[in-house]
C-alpha positions as CSV (number, residue, x, y, z in Angstrom):
1,M,7.8,-7.6,-13.1
2,G,9.5,-4.6,-11.6
3,T,9.9,-1.0,-12.3
4,P,13.3,-0.4,-13.9
5,A,15.5,2.1,-12.1
6,P,15.9,5.3,-14.0
7,D,19.4,6.0,-15.3
8,R,19.1,9.7,-14.5
9,P,16.7,11.9,-12.5
10,M,13.4,12.7,-14.1
11,R,12.7,16.2,-15.4
12,A,10.1,18.2,-13.4
13,D,7.4,17.7,-16.1
14,A,8.2,13.9,-16.2
15,R,7.9,13.7,-12.4
16,R,4.6,15.6,-12.5
17,N,3.3,13.3,-15.2
18,Y,4.4,10.2,-13.3
19,G,2.5,11.4,-10.2
20,L,-0.6,12.3,-12.2
21,I,-0.6,8.8,-13.8
22,L,-0.2,7.1,-10.5
23,E,-3.1,9.1,-9.0
24,A,-5.3,8.4,-12.0
25,A,-4.4,4.7,-11.9
26,R,-5.2,4.5,-8.2
27,D,-8.6,6.0,-8.8
28,V,-9.4,3.8,-11.8
29,F,-8.2,0.7,-10.1
30,A,-10.3,1.5,-7.1
31,E,-13.4,2.0,-9.3
32,R,-13.0,-1.0,-11.7
33,G,-10.1,-3.1,-10.4
34,P,-6.6,-3.3,-11.8
35,E,-7.5,-6.0,-14.3
36,L,-10.5,-4.0,-15.8
37,G,-9.2,-0.4,-15.5
38,S,-8.4,0.9,-19.0
39,L,-4.9,2.2,-19.5
40,D,-6.3,4.7,-22.0
41,E,-8.7,6.0,-19.4
42,I,-5.9,6.3,-16.9
43,A,-3.9,8.4,-19.4
44,R,-7.0,10.5,-20.2
45,R,-7.7,11.2,-16.5
46,A,-4.0,12.0,-15.9
47,G,-4.1,14.5,-18.8
48,V,-1.3,12.7,-20.7
49,G,-1.1,10.8,-23.9
50,P,-1.0,7.0,-24.0
51,G,2.7,7.2,-25.1
52,T,3.6,9.1,-22.0
53,L,1.9,6.5,-19.8
54,Y,3.7,3.7,-21.6
55,R,7.1,5.5,-21.3
56,H,6.7,5.5,-17.6
57,F,4.9,2.2,-17.3
58,P,5.7,-0.2,-20.2
59,S,3.0,-2.7,-19.0
60,R,-0.1,-2.9,-16.8
61,D,1.9,-5.1,-14.4
62,V,4.6,-2.4,-13.9
63,L,1.8,0.2,-13.3
64,I,0.1,-2.1,-10.8
65,E,3.3,-2.6,-8.9
66,A,4.0,1.2,-8.9
67,V,0.5,1.9,-7.5
68,Y,1.0,-0.7,-4.8
69,R,4.4,0.6,-3.9
70,S,3.2,4.2,-3.8
71,A,0.4,3.2,-1.3
72,I,2.9,1.4,0.9
73,E,5.4,4.2,0.8
74,G,2.7,6.7,1.8
75,I,1.6,4.9,5.0
76,S,5.2,4.0,5.9
77,A,6.3,7.6,5.5
78,R,3.6,8.7,8.0
79,A,5.4,6.7,10.7
80,Y,8.5,8.8,10.4
81,E,6.6,12.0,10.2
82,L,4.6,11.2,13.3
83,L,7.8,10.3,15.2
84,E,9.2,13.8,14.4
85,Q,6.0,15.5,15.4
86,L,4.8,13.6,18.5
87,P,6.1,11.8,21.6
88,P,6.7,8.1,20.8
89,G,3.5,6.8,22.5
90,A,1.3,9.3,20.7
91,A,3.0,8.6,17.4
92,L,2.3,4.9,17.9
93,D,-1.3,5.5,18.7
94,Q,-1.8,7.9,15.7
95,W,0.1,5.6,13.2
96,M,-1.9,2.5,14.3
97,H,-5.2,4.5,13.9
98,E,-4.0,5.6,10.4
99,H,-2.8,2.1,9.5
100,V,-6.2,0.6,10.5
101,R,-8.1,3.3,8.6
102,W,-5.8,2.7,5.6
103,V,-6.5,-1.0,5.6
104,I,-10.3,-0.4,5.9
105,E,-10.4,2.1,3.1
106,R,-8.0,0.3,0.7
107,R,-8.4,-3.3,1.5
108,S,-10.2,-4.5,-1.6
109,L,-7.8,-2.7,-3.9
110,A,-4.8,-3.8,-1.8
111,V,-5.9,-7.4,-1.9
112,T,-6.3,-7.3,-5.7
113,L,-3.0,-5.5,-6.3
114,K,-1.2,-7.9,-3.9
115,S,-2.7,-10.9,-5.7
116,M,-1.4,-9.6,-9.0
117,I,2.1,-9.1,-7.8
118,D,4.6,-11.9,-7.7
119,H,5.3,-12.4,-3.9
120,D,9.0,-13.0,-4.8
121,S,9.3,-9.9,-6.8
122,D,11.6,-7.1,-5.9
123,T,8.7,-4.7,-5.5
124,F,6.8,-7.0,-3.1
125,M,9.9,-7.7,-1.0
126,L,10.7,-4.0,-0.9
127,C,7.2,-3.1,0.2
128,R,7.3,-5.6,3.0
129,T,10.7,-4.2,4.1
130,I,9.4,-0.6,4.0
131,M,6.4,-1.4,6.1
132,T,8.4,-3.5,8.6
133,D,11.0,-0.8,8.9
134,A,8.4,1.9,9.5
135,A,6.7,-0.3,12.2
136,G,10.1,-1.0,13.7
137,A,11.0,2.7,14.0
138,I,7.8,3.5,15.9
139,L,8.1,0.4,18.0
140,R,11.8,1.0,18.9
141,A,11.0,4.6,20.0
142,T,8.1,3.4,22.2
143,Q,10.1,0.6,23.7
144,E,13.1,2.8,24.4
145,S,10.8,5.3,26.1
146,G,9.5,2.4,28.2
147,E,5.9,2.8,27.0
148,V,5.3,-0.6,25.5
149,R,6.3,-4.2,26.1
150,A,9.8,-5.2,25.1
151,D,8.6,-8.5,23.6
152,L,6.7,-6.9,20.8
153,E,8.1,-7.1,17.2
154,P,7.5,-4.8,14.2
155,R,5.5,-7.5,12.4
156,D,3.2,-7.6,15.5
157,L,2.1,-4.0,14.9
158,L,1.4,-4.8,11.2
159,R,-0.6,-7.8,12.1
160,F,-2.7,-5.9,14.7
161,G,-3.3,-3.1,12.1
162,H,-4.2,-5.4,9.3
163,G,-6.2,-7.8,11.5
164,I,-8.3,-5.0,13.0
165,G,-8.8,-3.3,9.6
166,V,-9.9,-6.6,8.0
167,A,-12.2,-7.4,10.9
168,C,-13.8,-4.0,10.8
169,E,-14.1,-3.6,7.1
170,T,-17.9,-3.8,7.2
171,M,-18.1,-2.1,10.6
172,P,-15.5,0.7,10.7
173,A,-17.0,2.2,13.8
174,A,-15.7,-0.8,15.8
175,A,-12.1,-0.2,14.7
176,D,-11.3,2.5,17.3
177,R,-12.6,0.3,20.2
178,L,-10.7,-2.8,19.0
179,L,-7.5,-0.8,18.4
180,A,-7.8,0.8,21.9
181,V,-7.9,-2.7,23.4
182,A,-4.9,-3.8,21.3
183,L,-2.9,-0.7,22.2
184,D,-3.7,-1.1,25.9
185,G,-2.4,-4.7,25.7
186,M,0.9,-3.4,24.2
187,R,1.5,-1.0,27.1
188,K,3.6,-1.9,30.1
């Protein structure tokens, strides 16, 4: 599985259709699961024909990988945005809150998508790298500013975020309190 790299940049209408298909797929997969979500329904909701969907995503597996990658790219990009907008410690706090909320809101879909992707696939490895790099950027900034412990590693942030999100899936109100405890433990 893997999304083939395009040989040339997409036209504006093709980029728009690609985004509409991803958005519709995310919704349909969240409602019915990736294995039961109809590709025809995804095309209909996106406002494109089935041929357009298949031109962008030749198989269900390619579409599933694209939805997973898009979700990972979104939460990862937030780390860099927050670093540009806020001081490092505030960026860490905000990103961890968003990461936990992201896990709580998307966990069942993410688990299903992740289980359907080959863990040795280029997409899975890329997603892992993207998330680790984002966590690393936030962590480095906060370590360089002297706000958090030097012995923390990027994967630690991801484990905290994922662990708290999973633990609070049925009680989201507890997430802020647990995350506050974790963040306090990270501080010097």
